[in-house]
C-alpha positions in Angstrom: -12.2 9.2 19.0 -11.9 11.0 15.7 -8.2 12.2 15.0 -7.4 14.8 12.3 -4.6 13.6 9.9 -2.0 15.7 11.6 -2.6 14.1 14.8 -2.6 10.5 13.0 0.7 11.2 11.7 2.0 12.2 15.0 0.8 8.9 16.4 2.6 7.1 13.5 5.8 8.8 14.2 5.6 8.4 17.9 4.9 4.5 17.8 7.3 4.1 14.9 10.0 5.5 17.3 8.6 3.7 20.2 8.8 0.5 18.5 12.3 0.9 17.7 12.9 1.5 21.3 10.9 -1.5 22.1 12.7 -3.8 19.7 16.3 -2.3 20.7 15.4 -3.1 24.5 14.1 -6.4 23.7 17.1 -7.4 21.6 19.7 -6.2 24.3 17.5 -8.2 27.0 17.6 -11.3 24.9 21.1 -11.1 23.6 22.5 -9.9 26.8 24.4 -7.2 25.1 23.4 -3.7 23.9 21.4 -4.1 20.7 20.5 -1.4 18.2 17.9 -2.6 15.6 18.9 -1.1 12.2 15.8 -0.4 10.0 15.7 -1.0 6.3 15.5 2.7 5.3 15.5 4.6 8.5 17.7 4.6 11.9 15.5 5.4 15.0 12.3 4.8 13.3 10.4 1.9 12.3 7.3 2.7 9.8 5.9 -0.9 10.6 5.5 0.0 14.2 4.1 3.4 13.4 1.3 1.8 11.2 0.7 -1.2 13.6 0.2 1.2 16.6 -2.3 3.1 14.7 -4.2 0.4 13.4 -4.5 -1.4 17.0 -5.8 1.6 18.4 -8.3 2.0 15.5 -9.5 -1.7 16.2 -9.8 -1.0 19.9 -11.8 2.0 19.3 -14.2 0.2 16.8 -14.8 -2.8 18.9 -15.3 -0.6 21.9 -18.0 1.5 20.0 -19.6 -1.4 18.3 -19.9 -4.0 21.1 -21.3 -3.5 24.5 -19.7 -6.2 26.6 -16.3 -4.8 27.4 -14.8 -8.4 27.5 -16.1 -9.3 24.2 -14.8 -5.8 22.8 -11.1 -6.5 24.3 -11.2 -10.0 23.1 -12.4 -9.2 19.6 -10.0 -6.2 19.2 -6.8 -8.3 20.6 -7.7 -11.2 18.1 -7.9 -8.4 15.4 -5.1 -6.7 16.0 -3.0 -10.2 16.4 -4.4 -11.0 12.8 -3.8 -7.9 11.0 -0.3 -7.1 12.3 0.6 -10.5 11.8 -0.5 -10.0 8.2 1.4 -6.7 7.8 4.5 -8.4 9.3 4.3 -11.2 6.7 3.8 -8.9 3.8 6.7 -6.6 4.9 9.0 -9.5 5.5 8.1 -11.0 2.2 8.4 -7.7 0.4 11.8 -6.8 1.8 13.0 -10.5 1.3 11.9 -10.9 -2.3 12.0 -7.5 -3.7 15.1 -6.0 -2.0 16.8 -9.2 -1.1 17.1 -8.0 2.5 15.9 -10.1 5.5 15.2 -8.0 8.5 14.0 -10.9 10.7 14.1 -14.4 10.5 11.9 -16.8 12.6 13.0 -20.0 11.1 14.3 -21.3 14.5 10.8 -20.6 16.2 8.3 -23.1 16.2 5.1 -22.7 14.3 6.8 -20.3 11.7 5.4 -19.3 8.1 8.2 -18.8 5.7 10.3 -17.5 8.5 8.5 -14.1 8.3 6.0 -14.5 11.0 5.6 -17.0 14.0 3.0 -18.0 16.6 5.0 -16.8 19.5 5.6 -13.2 18.2 1.9 -13.0 17.0 0.8 -13.6 20.4 3.4 -11.1 21.8 1.6 -8.7 19.2 -1.8 -9.5 21.3 0.1 -8.4 24.6 1.3 -5.3 22.9 -1.9 -4.4 21.5 -3.8 -4.6 25.0 -0.8 -2.8 26.7 -0.6 -0.1 24.2 -4.5 0.6 23.8 -5.2 0.4 27.6 -2.1 2.1 28.9 0.3 3.7 26.6 -2.2 5.4 24.0 -4.4 7.1 26.6 -1.2 9.0 27.9 0.2 9.5 24.5 -3.2 10.7 23.4 -3.5 13.3 26.1 0.0 14.8 25.1 -0.4 14.8 21.5 -3.9 16.4 21.7 -2.4 19.2 24.0 -0.4 20.2 21.1 -1.9 22.9 18.9 -2.1 22.0 15.2 0.2 24.6 14.4 2.9 23.0 16.6 1.8 19.7 15.4 2.3 20.8 11.8 6.0 22.0 12.5 6.8 18.8 14.3 5.4 16.6 11.7 6.9 18.7 8.8 10.3 18.4 10.7 10.2 14.7 11.5 9.1 13.6 8.1 11.7 15.8 6.5 14.5 14.0 8.8 12.9 10.4 7.9 13.4 11.3 4.4 16.7 12.6 4.3 17.9 9.7 6.5 15.8 7.3 4.4 17.5 8.6 1.2 20.9 8.2 2.7 20.2 4.8 3.8 18.7 3.6 0.4 22.0 5.1 -1.4 24.2 3.2 1.1 22.3 -0.1 1.0 22.2 -0.2 -3.0 25.3 1.2 -3.2 24.3 4.3 -5.0 27.3 6.5 -4.0 27.7 8.0 -7.4 24.3 9.8 -7.1 24.7 13.4 -5.9 21.7 14.8 -4.1 
């Protein structure tokens, strides 16, 4: 399905927030104590998850349209999602580490890792997330988002993006100790 830009942005915001919730929940289960994942620039939102959510949905849509065999379409979309999302994860991890000297995640203790930014285990988990997202979560989110008028969607997006920008500027100042800059 073709979406207008405003709905793409809404999906980005929803999946960015959902990714934060998923990662915090996963961390809480693994660490057996309450974990809240802090983002590099934002709290309660992870742009990487938002971007990856949109990419996964688009890859599944393209595969379903292009390939007549349903199994081959799902397999192709899943493998494509694993490759693309893992690539994004590597680029973001590398950039945060090398440019900003900030390591958000470290897979050095996991088998088959590449420079500690990506590993086979989590790449395969992305495949599971891709199937669950495209088959179960996105159809529900799509119905909810598309039932919102574009006027209301513009308001929600404007408010959300404004909050993210304010939060990011605060966190950026805090991270780089720019306390002497007054906004």
